OpenMM code with the backbone's topology and positions (N, CA, C; nanometers):
from openmm import Vec3, app, unit

residues = "MET PHE GLY ALA PHE VAL ARG ASN ALA SER ASP LEU PRO VAL PHE ASP ILE TYR PRO VAL PHE GLN PRO ALA SER ASP GLY GLU PRO THR ALA GLY GLY ASP TRP PHE PHE GLU ASN ILE ALA VAL LEU PRO PRO HIS GLU THR LYS PHE MET PRO LEU GLU LEU ALA GLU ASP GLU TYR GLU GLU VAL PRO HIS HIS LEU ARG ASN GLY MET PHE LEU ILE GLU ILE THR PHE ARG ASP ALA ALA GLY VAL ARG TRP ILE ARG SER ALA ASP GLY LEU LEU VAL GLN THR ASN".split()
positions = [
    Vec3(0.3190, 2.7776, -3.8858),
    Vec3(0.3178, 2.7013, -4.0094),
    Vec3(0.2182, 2.5870, -3.9951),
    Vec3(0.1329, 2.5732, -4.0928),
    Vec3(0.0398, 2.4618, -4.0970),
    Vec3(0.1100, 2.3412, -4.1566),
    Vec3(0.0631, 2.2236, -4.1235),
    Vec3(0.1183, 2.1033, -4.1819),
    Vec3(0.0647, 1.9815, -4.1103),
    Vec3(0.1184, 1.8680, -4.1482),
    Vec3(0.0759, 1.7420, -4.0883),
    Vec3(0.1968, 1.6528, -4.0677),
    Vec3(0.1962, 1.5827, -3.9567),
    Vec3(0.2946, 1.4782, -3.9354),
    Vec3(0.2348, 1.3498, -3.9899),
    Vec3(0.3087, 1.2830, -4.0762),
    Vec3(0.2644, 1.1575, -4.1347),
    Vec3(0.3532, 1.0482, -4.0783),
    Vec3(0.2907, 0.9465, -4.0187),
    Vec3(0.3673, 0.8377, -3.9588),
    Vec3(0.3309, 0.7061, -4.0242),
    Vec3(0.4322, 0.6288, -4.0579),
    Vec3(0.4130, 0.4943, -4.1072),
    Vec3(0.4314, 0.4001, -3.9883),
    Vec3(0.3224, 0.3506, -3.9330),
    Vec3(0.3287, 0.2638, -3.8157),
    Vec3(0.3452, 0.1168, -3.8518),
    Vec3(0.3535, 0.0874, -3.9809),
    Vec3(0.3657, -0.0525, -4.0222),
    Vec3(0.5120, -0.0980, -4.0239),
    Vec3(0.5310, -0.2264, -4.0499),
    Vec3(0.6653, -0.2840, -4.0588),
    Vec3(0.7200, -0.2830, -4.2008),
    Vec3(0.6433, -0.2277, -4.2948),
    Vec3(0.6843, -0.2195, -4.4355),
    Vec3(0.6747, -0.0743, -4.4824),
    Vec3(0.7497, -0.0391, -4.5867),
    Vec3(0.7410, 0.0979, -4.6368),
    Vec3(0.6057, 0.1243, -4.7035),
    Vec3(0.5673, 0.2515, -4.7097),
    Vec3(0.4516, 0.2938, -4.7876),
    Vec3(0.5002, 0.3938, -4.8930),
    Vec3(0.4223, 0.4077, -4.9997),
    Vec3(0.4665, 0.4825, -5.1165),
    Vec3(0.3593, 0.5819, -5.1633),
    Vec3(0.4042, 0.6788, -5.2411),
    Vec3(0.3133, 0.7745, -5.3071),
    Vec3(0.2111, 0.8323, -5.2105),
    Vec3(0.2599, 0.8969, -5.1066),
    Vec3(0.1744, 0.9528, -5.0021),
    Vec3(0.1351, 1.0947, -5.0436),
    Vec3(0.0044, 1.1171, -5.0553),
    Vec3(-0.0477, 1.2478, -5.0950),
    Vec3(-0.1409, 1.3010, -4.9866),
    Vec3(-0.1106, 1.4171, -4.9300),
    Vec3(-0.2021, 1.4774, -4.8333),
    Vec3(-0.2988, 1.5744, -4.9021),
    Vec3(-0.4184, 1.5838, -4.8472),
    Vec3(-0.5154, 1.6850, -4.8888),
    Vec3(-0.5534, 1.7611, -4.7625),
    Vec3(-0.5265, 1.8908, -4.7610),
    Vec3(-0.5603, 1.9762, -4.6478),
    Vec3(-0.6940, 2.0436, -4.6776),
    Vec3(-0.7898, 2.0297, -4.5867),
    Vec3(-0.9207, 2.0902, -4.6064),
    Vec3(-0.9525, 2.1796, -4.4870),
    Vec3(-0.9832, 2.3073, -4.5113),
    Vec3(-1.0190, 2.3964, -4.4012),
    Vec3(-1.1367, 2.3405, -4.3220),
    Vec3(-1.1338, 2.3615, -4.1889),
    Vec3(-1.2400, 2.3086, -4.1031),
    Vec3(-1.2682, 2.4052, -3.9891),
    Vec3(-1.3844, 2.3887, -3.9345),
    Vec3(-1.4249, 2.4653, -3.8167),
    Vec3(-1.5000, 2.3697, -3.7251),
    Vec3(-1.4616, 2.3645, -3.5990),
    Vec3(-1.5229, 2.2727, -3.5027),
    Vec3(-1.5215, 2.1287, -3.5528),
    Vec3(-1.4142, 2.0909, -3.6236),
    Vec3(-1.4000, 1.9538, -3.6706),
    Vec3(-1.4798, 1.9189, -3.7933),
    Vec3(-1.5458, 2.0187, -3.8533),
    Vec3(-1.6269, 1.9950, -3.9731),
    Vec3(-1.5688, 2.0723, -4.0907),
    Vec3(-1.5701, 2.0115, -4.2117),
    Vec3(-1.5190, 2.0827, -4.3291),
    Vec3(-1.5931, 2.2134, -4.3529),
    Vec3(-1.5220, 2.3135, -4.4031),
    Vec3(-1.5840, 2.4410, -4.4368),
    Vec3(-1.5560, 2.4721, -4.5827),
    Vec3(-1.6296, 2.5667, -4.6359),
    Vec3(-1.6036, 2.6119, -4.7720),
    Vec3(-1.4685, 2.6812, -4.7750),
    Vec3(-1.4034, 2.6778, -4.8856),
    Vec3(-1.2751, 2.7452, -4.8959),
    Vec3(-1.1770, 2.6671, -4.9804),
    Vec3(-1.2159, 2.5462, -5.0203),
    Vec3(-1.1309, 2.4692, -5.1101),
    Vec3(-1.0304, 2.3820, -5.0385),
    Vec3(-0.9899, 2.2786, -5.1078),
    Vec3(-0.8879, 2.1875, -5.0580),
    Vec3(-0.7540, 2.2271, -5.1170),
    Vec3(-0.6467, 2.1970, -5.0447),
    Vec3(-0.5128, 2.2223, -5.0954),
    Vec3(-0.4374, 2.0909, -5.1059),
    Vec3(-0.3744, 2.0705, -5.2195),
    Vec3(-0.2984, 1.9495, -5.2462),
    Vec3(-0.1513, 1.9874, -5.2550),
    Vec3(-0.0658, 1.8992, -5.2082),
    Vec3(0.0770, 1.9298, -5.2096),
    Vec3(0.1573, 1.8128, -5.2589),
    Vec3(0.2854, 1.8378, -5.2791),
    Vec3(0.3726, 1.7332, -5.3293),
    Vec3(0.3646, 1.6098, -5.2411),
    Vec3(0.3889, 1.4981, -5.3058),
    Vec3(0.3810, 1.3735, -5.2318),
    Vec3(0.5145, 1.3379, -5.1671),
    Vec3(0.5064, 1.2402, -5.0780),
    Vec3(0.6259, 1.1740, -5.0265),
    Vec3(0.6377, 1.0463, -5.1086),
    Vec3(0.7488, 1.0253, -5.1745),
    Vec3(0.7649, 0.9073, -5.2596),
    Vec3(0.7698, 0.7786, -5.1769),
    Vec3(0.8473, 0.7789, -5.0693),
    Vec3(0.8618, 0.6599, -4.9845),
    Vec3(0.8707, 0.7040, -4.8390),
    Vec3(0.7982, 0.6349, -4.7528),
    Vec3(0.8103, 0.6568, -4.6089),
    Vec3(0.8454, 0.5221, -4.5461),
    Vec3(0.9684, 0.5087, -4.4965),
    Vec3(1.0124, 0.3812, -4.4384),
    Vec3(0.9305, 0.3431, -4.3140),
    Vec3(0.9379, 0.2156, -4.2761),
    Vec3(0.8641, 0.1683, -4.1582),
    Vec3(0.8988, 0.2481, -4.0325),
    Vec3(0.7970, 0.2769, -3.9537),
    Vec3(0.8102, 0.3413, -3.8223),
    Vec3(0.8740, 0.4799, -3.8271),
    Vec3(0.8689, 0.5451, -3.9429),
    Vec3(0.9234, 0.6808, -3.9536),
    Vec3(0.8101, 0.7820, -3.9634),
    Vec3(0.8417, 0.9041, -3.9241),
    Vec3(0.7471, 1.0153, -3.9275),
    Vec3(0.8087, 1.1274, -4.0096),
    Vec3(0.7257, 1.1922, -4.0907),
    Vec3(0.7725, 1.3058, -4.1698),
    Vec3(0.6712, 1.4188, -4.1576),
    Vec3(0.7217, 1.5414, -4.1468),
    Vec3(0.6348, 1.6580, -4.1436),
    Vec3(0.6110, 1.7050, -4.2860),
    Vec3(0.4838, 1.7220, -4.3224),
    Vec3(0.4465, 1.7719, -4.4548),
    Vec3(0.3877, 1.9101, -4.4356),
    Vec3(0.4655, 2.0149, -4.4642),
    Vec3(0.4145, 2.1504, -4.4419),
    Vec3(0.3120, 2.1914, -4.5458),
    Vec3(0.2200, 2.2718, -4.5020),
    Vec3(0.1244, 2.3363, -4.5911),
    Vec3(0.1864, 2.4701, -4.6255),
    Vec3(0.2583, 2.4729, -4.7356),
    Vec3(0.3301, 2.5936, -4.7748),
    Vec3(0.2534, 2.6663, -4.8828),
    Vec3(0.2200, 2.7881, -4.8542),
    Vec3(0.1506, 2.8724, -4.9506),
    Vec3(0.2392, 2.9904, -4.9851),
    Vec3(0.2447, 3.0206, -5.1134),
    Vec3(0.3127, 3.1423, -5.1546),
    Vec3(0.2312, 3.2608, -5.1039),
    Vec3(0.2957, 3.3763, -5.0917),
    Vec3(0.2268, 3.4930, -5.0369),
    Vec3(0.0998, 3.5258, -5.1142),
    Vec3(0.1034, 3.5168, -5.2470),
    Vec3(-0.0161, 3.5473, -5.3255),
    Vec3(-0.1245, 3.4412, -5.3044),
    Vec3(-0.0861, 3.3148, -5.2807),
    Vec3(-0.1837, 3.2107, -5.2509),
    Vec3(-0.2452, 3.2341, -5.1129),
    Vec3(-0.1618, 3.2723, -5.0165),
    Vec3(-0.2091, 3.2987, -4.8807),
    Vec3(-0.3127, 3.4096, -4.8814),
    Vec3(-0.2907, 3.5109, -4.9639),
    Vec3(-0.3856, 3.6224, -4.9720),
    Vec3(-0.5214, 3.5772, -5.0246),
    Vec3(-0.5240, 3.4649, -5.0995),
    Vec3(-0.6503, 3.4130, -5.1525),
    Vec3(-0.7282, 3.3325, -5.0487),
    Vec3(-0.6617, 3.2922, -4.9408),
    Vec3(-0.7289, 3.2164, -4.8345),
    Vec3(-0.8201, 3.3123, -4.7584),
    Vec3(-0.9484, 3.2793, -4.7450),
    Vec3(-1.0378, 3.3680, -4.6700),
    Vec3(-0.9817, 3.3976, -4.5316),
    Vec3(-0.9968, 3.5206, -4.4882),
    Vec3(-0.9375, 3.5660, -4.3624),
    Vec3(-0.9744, 3.4761, -4.2446),
    Vec3(-1.1000, 3.4311, -4.2382),
    Vec3(-1.1438, 3.3507, -4.1240),
    Vec3(-1.0799, 3.2115, -4.1223),
    Vec3(-1.0139, 3.1709, -4.2322),
    Vec3(-0.9485, 3.0400, -4.2373),
    Vec3(-0.7987, 3.0474, -4.2111),
    Vec3(-0.7416, 3.1649, -4.2115),
    Vec3(-0.5959, 3.1773, -4.2052),
    Vec3(-0.5358, 3.1223, -4.0775),
    Vec3(-0.6036, 3.1307, -3.9679),
    Vec3(-0.5513, 3.0776, -3.8424),
    Vec3(-0.6351, 2.9613, -3.7929),
    Vec3(-0.7063, 2.8978, -3.8845),
    Vec3(-0.7970, 2.7917, -3.8457),
    Vec3(-0.7350, 2.6542, -3.8465),
    Vec3(-0.8228, 2.5586, -3.8404),
    Vec3(-0.7844, 2.4191, -3.8356),
    Vec3(-0.8052, 2.3569, -3.9735),
    Vec3(-0.7280, 2.2550, -4.0017),
    Vec3(-0.7436, 2.1822, -4.1266),
    Vec3(-0.7671, 2.0353, -4.0969),
    Vec3(-0.8572, 1.9750, -4.1721),
    Vec3(-0.8715, 1.8301, -4.1721),
    Vec3(-0.7761, 1.7786, -4.2780),
    Vec3(-0.7193, 1.6617, -4.2562),
    Vec3(-0.6200, 1.6106, -4.3495),
    Vec3(-0.6566, 1.4687, -4.3888),
    Vec3(-0.6685, 1.4475, -4.5188),
    Vec3(-0.6909, 1.3150, -4.5745),
    Vec3(-0.5637, 1.2747, -4.6465),
    Vec3(-0.5244, 1.1489, -4.6343),
    Vec3(-0.3996, 1.1036, -4.6947),
    Vec3(-0.4265, 0.9797, -4.7788),
    Vec3(-0.3758, 0.9794, -4.9014),
    Vec3(-0.3792, 0.8584, -4.9824),
    Vec3(-0.2369, 0.8048, -4.9930),
    Vec3(-0.2256, 0.6729, -5.0013),
    Vec3(-0.0942, 0.6107, -5.0132),
    Vec3(-0.1079, 0.4718, -5.0732),
    Vec3(0.0053, 0.4153, -5.1108),
    Vec3(0.0117, 0.2806, -5.1656),
    Vec3(0.0983, 0.1969, -5.0733),
    Vec3(0.0510, 0.0769, -5.0392),
    Vec3(0.1295, -0.0081, -4.9494),
    Vec3(0.2330, -0.0891, -5.0276),
    Vec3(0.3118, -0.1696, -4.9579),
    Vec3(0.4209, -0.2452, -5.0200),
    Vec3(0.3701, -0.3486, -5.1205),
    Vec3(0.2427, -0.3896, -5.1097),
    Vec3(0.1838, -0.4846, -5.2038),
    Vec3(0.1219, -0.4141, -5.3245),
    Vec3(0.1293, -0.2804, -5.3274),
    Vec3(0.0747, -0.2045, -5.4397),
    Vec3(-0.0714, -0.1657, -5.4238),
    Vec3(-0.1299, -0.1922, -5.3088),
    Vec3(-0.2703, -0.1587, -5.2838),
    Vec3(-0.2794, -0.0122, -5.2411),
    Vec3(-0.3754, 0.0608, -5.2998),
    Vec3(-0.3943, 0.2023, -5.2674),
    Vec3(-0.4981, 0.2147, -5.1570),
    Vec3(-0.4705, 0.3075, -5.0627),
    Vec3(-0.5549, 0.3304, -4.9467),
    Vec3(-0.5810, 0.4794, -4.9288),
    Vec3(-0.6909, 0.5106, -4.8608),
    Vec3(-0.7207, 0.6473, -4.8176),
    Vec3(-0.7401, 0.6429, -4.6659),
    Vec3(-0.6679, 0.7313, -4.5962),
    Vec3(-0.6906, 0.7524, -4.4527),
    Vec3(-0.7689, 0.8826, -4.4434),
    Vec3(-0.8966, 0.8730, -4.4111),
    Vec3(-0.9821, 0.9915, -4.4098),
    Vec3(-0.9482, 1.0808, -4.2911),
    Vec3(-1.0015, 1.2006, -4.2944),
    Vec3(-0.9758, 1.2980, -4.1878),
    Vec3(-1.0261, 1.2490, -4.0525),
    Vec3(-1.1251, 1.1611, -4.0529),
    Vec3(-1.1749, 1.1078, -3.9257),
    Vec3(-1.1060, 0.9775, -3.8848),
    Vec3(-1.0006, 0.9387, -3.9585),
    Vec3(-0.9199, 0.8228, -3.9211),
    Vec3(-0.9583, 0.6924, -3.9869),
    Vec3(-1.0646, 0.6901, -4.0644),
    Vec3(-1.1088, 0.5687, -4.1302),
    Vec3(-1.0106, 0.5308, -4.2417),
    Vec3(-0.9717, 0.4047, -4.2478),
    Vec3(-0.8808, 0.3555, -4.3513),
    Vec3(-0.9609, 0.2726, -4.4492),
    Vec3(-0.9585, 0.3116, -4.5801),
    Vec3(-1.0389, 0.2451, -4.6811),
    Vec3(-0.9502, 0.2086, -4.8003),
    Vec3(-0.9610, 0.0830, -4.8433),
    Vec3(-0.8894, 0.0385, -4.9627),
    Vec3(-0.9603, 0.0934, -5.0855),
    Vec3(-0.8829, 0.1440, -5.1828),
    Vec3(-0.9462, 0.2050, -5.3002),
    Vec3(-0.9329, 0.1238, -5.4273),
    Vec3(-0.8550, 0.0158, -5.4256),
    Vec3(-0.8477, -0.0687, -5.5463),
    Vec3(-0.8356, -0.2139, -5.5115),
] * unit.nanometer
topology = app.Topology()
chain = topology.addChain("A")
for resn in residues:
    res = topology.addResidue(resn, chain)
    for name in ("N", "CA", "C"):
        topology.addAtom(name, app.Element.getBySymbol(name[0]), res)
């Protein structure tokens, strides 16, 4: 099962966490489209949650064969306790978006 562990390392909760899974090869994005999934509404301080990349069988069949057992880069957007929106890029860079 593909997925991502999301950890809130801060002392305050974070909100509206949205992951974007992007197929990759050798650490670089590849063609094949991004997949978006349901968000986590709230992640309490110092907690970790697994966000699975769940595809229905018909969706899985649409994934190119060479990507089915590959790696994914994951970008996460979230809102902090002060209401500021952030993006954690696949390479770990944290950028404020508003």
